[in-house]
Phi, psi and omega in degrees: 000145175293156184237137178230143166255129177232121177268156183061048192257007182279343182200178174061215184296321179301316179294321180294319178294319178299318179296319180297320180285325176299323178296342177259003176084017179291151166277137188232137169245117189244141180236147167192158181284328183268115186295315183300304179300326180293317180293325176296317178296318181296320179297318178295320181292325178298324176294321178293322178298318181296329180280340180280150177298125181063042187312141183268190182251156180233124175245120180255123181235096177294143179164181182250124183295345177283353179267116183300324180294320178296318178299319178297323179295321178298315180292321178297322178296319177297319178300320179295335177273356175119356181143199180210122179256334185213131173243123178247108175274092185250333182303135184218152173233138182284324184096334175202136180227114354290170180294150181226167179292161179299330180305323184243011182293124180294130181294326176296326177294319177297317178300319180295319178296317179295321181296317181281312190279337186238300186297311180295323179298315179293320179300320179291321176301314182302317182286333183271345187306316179303319179289320180296320179295329182274352182295141178304125181078359182090135181281180181227146176237128175244125172255118180281114186253212185194154172297334179295348176286338186235353179237152181263104177248132176305136181076351181264013187297314181293310179298316180298321179298320180293322179287328175297320178295320177298320179295319180293318176300319179297318180296319179290320177301321179298325178288319185282332183241074187294337181282346180264163167258126178238115182239129171248126197235129171269111183282349183084175179296134180224157178275083184232163176296326181296316180293321179297323178289328181291316182225078188298339181271358185273140178281118183261008186301327182271359181282153178290146171283148178305325180296336178279340182267330184307323180301335177296322179289324176296326179297321176300316180293324181288318187261342177046058176292172181298158177302144179161186180268131181229152178248129183301319181299320179291322178297319180289327185275320190216020181082183184306127178210118188279158169053051178274182177236115181242213181249169175292147182284000000 
């Protein structure tokens, strides 16, 4: 069975992606900072795995992706399952909750967002590369990005800067690792706790649920288009289409 590491997998998009892959019988290594919610998610996913043909295994490892030892444990768990076909860097930090203008953005918050969204993502890629290179047909790396990486929205400057940095790292990785697929994906506006924390006064009723967005990521895995920037809405509407404009995550 193929193996995936998904960070930030206890809720939101990470949990939805894990469920989608569990339905296909993938082996999963899941990360989140909160042990209780992660273990609850893993238990539910194990039931979904059992219902899938040739159901896979689920390894839940609570921890912080900014911790190098925790990242090493995630990769070691994938190795124990037989290798690594997919790495999803989904864990994210806003840097300020709720979001604020750059004038008052806490610098420590910006550092925290960069550490989680960029530094930890690259650190996990570095540790996972030997397994990804050895994957049949070449492994894949997905960086969950945001429209805020390419558009200027008031109060989204710190978070957007971190996602812009993640996109640039992804683009360079795609050049350096030609045998891999590297996709950085804007999932669009979603009804998630992260968005609610970013803008607590905004009505999220019209936002897409993460479960509605997850099929766009499956399409990437099924069709394996070239490395690049993709928009979930475009993938769902018309198949792989690069450099779209979606919503903030």
